Structures are given as structure tokens and as C-alpha cells.
N, C-alpha and C positions, 0 to 999 in steps of 0.2 A: 065515206070512211072517216071516222074520227076516234078520239080516245075512248068515247063511251061504248063503242061496239067492237073493241079489240078482244080477241080470244086466242089462247094458245093453240098450236096445231093439234089436230086430233091424235090422241095417243101419246103426246109428248110429256104431259104431266100425269104422274101416277101418285095416288095418295099412298104414303109410306104406311107400313104396318105399325102396330103399337110398339114402342121401344121400352121393353121391360128391363128392370134391374139397373136403372140409371139414377138412383138416389131417391131419397124420400120426397123431395120436392116435386117430382114428377107424378106422384101418386101411384106409380107402378114399381116402387122400390121395395125394400124389405124382402118379402117372400117371392117377389116378382111373379105374382099370379099363380104360383104353384101350390099354395096352401102350406099347412104346417106338417113337417116331418113325413115319414113314410117313403117308400121306394120311389114314387113318382116325383118327389120333391128333389131328389138327388141328381147330380150331373151324371151322365153316362148311363142312365136307367134305360133299359129296353126290355119290353115284356117278352117272355119266353112264348114261343108258339104253342098254342093249346093251353095257356095258362088261364085259369078261371077264378082268379082272386083267392086261391087257397082252397076252394072247393075241389073235391076229387075230380080230376079232369075226365072227360068222356072216354078218352082212350084207355084210361085205367079202370073205369067203371064197368066197361063192357067185357064180358068173359071171353077168354081166348079158346079157340077150338080148332081142330084139324092140324095138319102138318104139311110141310112142303118137302117133297122128295127131291133131294139135291142131285139125284142121278137121272131125273126125268129128261127124256129126249123129246123135244118138240118138232113135229113135222108140219110143213105147210101143205095143206090138202089141195089138190086140183082134181076136179071131177071130170068124167068122160064127156058130159054134156057141154062143158066149157071148151074142151078140146074140139068137139064136133062143131060148135059155134065158130071157132077160130078157122076151121077148115072151110065152113060155108062162107065166111068172110074173106077167104083166100089169104089169110094171114100165115097159115101153115100149109106147107106143100106135102111132105111125106115123112119127115123126121121131126121129133120133138125131143129136144134135150134142155139142159138147164139154161144155156144161153138164149134159146128161143123163148122160153117161159119168162126169163128176165126181161128180154126185149119187149114182151107183151105186158110187162108189169104184173104178172100173175104171182111171181115170187121175188124175194129179195136176194141179194148176192150171197148172203151167208145162210140162207134157209136150206133145211133138208126137205126134200120134196117127196110127198106120198101121193100116188095116183089113186083116187077113190072112184067107186063104181056107180055113182048116180047117173042116170040118163043112159042113152044108148050111143054107140059109136058105129058109124056106117063106113067111114073112110079107113083105108089100109095104112096104118101108121107104125113107124118104128119109134117107140117111146122109151126114153132113157130117164130113169129116176132112182132115188134111193130105196123106195119101197112101193109095193103094189098091194092093194087088197086082192083077195082071191077072186072076187067078182070082176074087178077091173082087169086083171090079167086075163081071165077067161074071155071077157068081151073083146079085148084088144086082139087076142089070138083068134077068136071066132070071126073077126072082121078081116082076117088074113095078115094082120100086123105082127109085130114082135115087141115083147116087153123085156127091155134090158135093165137089169139091176145094177146100180153103181157099187 
């Protein structure tokens, strides 16, 4: 170990970035690498989202269509085959209500639930939900269960 092979510790010396706008003598004075005039040369400049340099932005070039019904009611669907699967896995005994479905992560806490008729139901269940399709209601009652509308 002598003076010829001394090195600073790993990561202790960082090369500083270029210091712009610190006088003409530095070579990075004057416009401070921002060029002449225009929005980008000004302080406080930030590009608007979707700005395309004055070209008509995509969002405004594309035609508008359709409409959104503000009174639409969204239901979270749960199919009969899903319920049957839960019965087979012994996760459901004989009653299915919102708390049960929430515990099984099938619906969220603010969801309106609609029971749909895909698949077949063999188990006798008391199902409580906001809505039922006609086929689902028929299948539940055919299996000896009960469909309770909230």
C-alpha cells in the first residue's frame, strides 16, 4: 500500500452533472443549453398532457360517438356454476347472501349482485341477491332452494 495505488471508496465520489447558467466563462452560460426563445426556453414550462407541438391532438382528431346513460345500474354477475363449485369445495353450506359472496371475493362491498343462470345447480340453497335471471330463479327452485330478492 502506497500513495500510487490509493483509490476513494466505492460509490463515494460521484461526477456532478453539468452546471448550466453559471456565466459565460463556463461555456454553458447565456441560454444555458435551452436554445433561443420558445416555450421550452422559459422557466416554469411544462408540456400539457397530449400536446403534439401544435398539431391537432389525437384526442380531438378522433370522432366522438355513443353516449353514456347516467342512470345505468351496474350489477355484478354471479353464475350458478360458480355457486355449485363453492358448494363442492365446501365453502358454502346452505345459505348464500352478500356477506358470503364478499367473503369468497366474488363481489365487492358496494356491488349490486345479480344471479345468472349459466351452469347447473344440484345443491339446495337459499340465495339472497338484488336480482335473478328467470333461468337462475327456476334452477334454484328446481333444486329445492329458495331465491330471495333484496
